[in-house]
C-alpha positions as CSV (number, residue, x, y, z in Angstrom):
1,M,-11.5,-31.7,76.8
2,P,-12.3,-31.9,73.0
3,Q,-10.6,-29.3,70.9
4,E,-13.0,-29.7,68.0
5,S,-16.5,-28.4,67.4
6,I,-19.1,-30.9,66.3
7,A,-22.5,-31.0,64.6
8,V,-24.8,-33.9,64.9
9,F,-27.9,-34.1,62.7
10,F,-30.9,-36.2,62.7
11,P,-33.5,-36.6,59.7
12,A,-37.0,-36.7,61.2
13,Y,-40.2,-37.9,59.6
14,N,-43.3,-38.2,61.6
15,D,-41.1,-38.5,64.8
16,E,-43.2,-36.4,67.2
17,H,-42.9,-39.1,70.1
18,T,-39.0,-39.7,69.5
19,I,-37.5,-36.6,68.5
20,G,-37.6,-34.7,71.7
21,P,-35.7,-37.5,73.8
22,L,-33.4,-37.9,71.1
23,V,-32.2,-34.3,70.7
24,R,-32.2,-34.0,74.6
25,Q,-29.9,-37.0,74.9
26,A,-27.7,-35.8,72.1
27,V,-27.2,-32.5,73.9
28,V,-26.4,-34.2,77.3
29,T,-23.9,-36.5,75.6
30,L,-22.1,-33.6,73.7
31,Q,-21.9,-31.8,77.2
32,E,-20.7,-34.7,79.1
33,L,-17.9,-35.2,76.5
34,G,-16.8,-31.7,77.0
35,F,-17.8,-30.1,73.8
36,A,-18.4,-26.4,74.3
37,D,-18.8,-25.7,70.6
38,Y,-21.6,-27.9,69.0
39,E,-24.8,-27.9,67.2
40,V,-27.6,-30.3,66.9
41,I,-29.6,-30.1,63.6
42,V,-32.9,-31.8,62.8
43,I,-34.2,-32.1,59.4
44,N,-38.0,-32.2,59.5
45,D,-38.4,-33.9,56.2
46,G,-42.0,-33.1,55.4
47,S,-43.6,-34.5,58.7
48,M,-47.3,-34.6,58.7
49,D,-47.6,-35.2,62.5
50,G,-46.7,-33.0,65.4
51,T,-42.9,-33.2,64.8
52,G,-42.8,-29.5,63.7
53,A,-44.5,-28.4,66.9
54,V,-42.2,-30.5,69.0
55,L,-39.1,-29.1,67.5
56,A,-40.3,-25.5,67.7
57,A,-40.8,-26.0,71.5
58,L,-37.3,-27.6,71.7
59,Q,-35.8,-24.6,70.0
60,Q,-36.9,-22.4,72.8
61,E,-35.4,-24.8,75.3
62,I,-32.0,-25.7,73.5
63,P,-30.1,-22.7,71.8
64,A,-27.8,-25.3,69.9
65,L,-30.7,-26.7,68.2
66,R,-31.1,-25.7,64.4
67,V,-34.3,-27.0,62.5
68,I,-34.4,-27.3,58.7
69,T,-37.9,-28.0,57.3
70,H,-38.5,-29.6,54.1
71,P,-42.2,-28.8,53.1
72,Q,-42.3,-32.1,51.2
73,N,-40.6,-35.2,51.9
74,R,-37.3,-35.6,50.1
75,G,-36.4,-39.1,51.5
76,Y,-33.5,-40.0,53.7
77,G,-30.9,-39.0,51.1
78,G,-32.4,-35.6,50.8
79,A,-32.5,-35.1,54.6
80,L,-28.8,-36.3,54.8
81,R,-27.7,-33.8,52.0
82,S,-29.6,-31.0,53.9
83,G,-28.0,-31.9,57.2
84,I,-24.5,-32.0,55.8
85,A,-24.9,-28.7,53.9
86,A,-26.4,-27.2,56.9
87,A,-23.5,-28.1,59.4
88,T,-21.2,-25.4,60.3
89,K,-18.7,-27.3,62.7
90,A,-15.6,-29.3,62.2
91,V,-17.0,-32.8,62.7
92,V,-20.4,-33.9,61.5
93,S,-22.2,-36.9,62.3
94,D,-25.6,-38.1,61.3
95,R,-28.0,-40.1,63.6
96,T,-31.5,-41.4,62.4
97,G,-34.5,-40.4,64.4
98,C,-35.3,-43.8,65.8
99,M,-35.4,-44.1,69.6
100,E,-36.5,-47.5,70.6
101,G,-33.9,-48.9,72.9
102,T,-31.2,-46.3,72.0
103,S,-28.6,-44.9,74.0
104,F,-25.8,-42.7,72.9
105,G,-22.0,-43.2,73.4
106,V,-18.8,-42.2,71.7
107,S,-16.8,-44.6,69.4
108,D,-13.3,-44.0,68.6
109,R,-13.0,-44.8,65.0
110,G,-9.1,-44.9,64.8
111,G,-7.2,-42.2,66.2
112,E,-6.2,-40.6,69.4
113,S,-4.1,-37.6,70.2
114,S,-1.0,-37.9,72.6
115,E,-3.6,-36.8,75.5
116,G,-5.7,-39.8,74.6
117,I,-8.6,-37.7,73.1
118,A,-10.4,-39.0,70.0
119,T,-8.9,-37.0,66.9
120,P,-11.4,-35.0,64.8
121,H,-11.8,-37.6,62.2
122,S,-12.6,-40.4,64.6
123,L,-15.5,-39.3,66.7
124,C,-19.0,-40.3,66.1
125,L,-22.1,-40.6,68.3
126,S,-23.4,-44.1,67.9
127,Q,-26.7,-46.0,69.0
128,S,-26.4,-49.0,71.0
129,R,-28.3,-51.2,68.5
130,G,-29.0,-51.2,65.0
131,S,-27.0,-48.4,63.7
132,S,-23.5,-47.9,62.4
133,G,-22.1,-44.5,62.7
134,R,-20.5,-42.8,59.8
135,P,-18.9,-39.5,60.6
136,W,-18.0,-36.8,58.2
137,A,-15.2,-34.6,59.0
138,R,-14.7,-31.2,57.2
139,T,-11.2,-30.7,56.0
140,S,-11.8,-27.2,55.0
141,K,-14.1,-24.1,56.0
C-alpha cells in the first residue's frame, strides 16, 4: 500500500460532459492503488456551460473532491498554478479534462522502494493516449 498522499488536479473549461466520468475514474484508480489519503481538485476555469453544476453535484457524492472556481477564464497556465497552489498532499499530478478514449493507470517514473512500490517522486496518473504525465512532488510542507 502506498505510504504517500496524493493530489490529482484537473483544469476544466466547458467540460460538463466529460468532467464527471474523469473525476469518478480518478477516484476509483486512486482507491485501487491503495491510496487512503488523496484529494481530487478540479479548477473550473470560467466555464460557461454546466460544468459548475456537475461539479457541485459531484462534491455531494465524493468527499475528496475540491473545486476551485475562476470567475473568468485564466487559461491553462492559470488553472495549473491554481491547482498546484491548492494541493495539500505530498505528490501532485495534473491531468487535463479531456476524456475521449481515456483510461487511467500509473506510470513508474524512475524509482521503487525495496518493496516494489513506486517512490513519492515517481508516481503519476497518466492517460492512455495524447498526454504525457508530469508529476510534481512536494519536498516540504
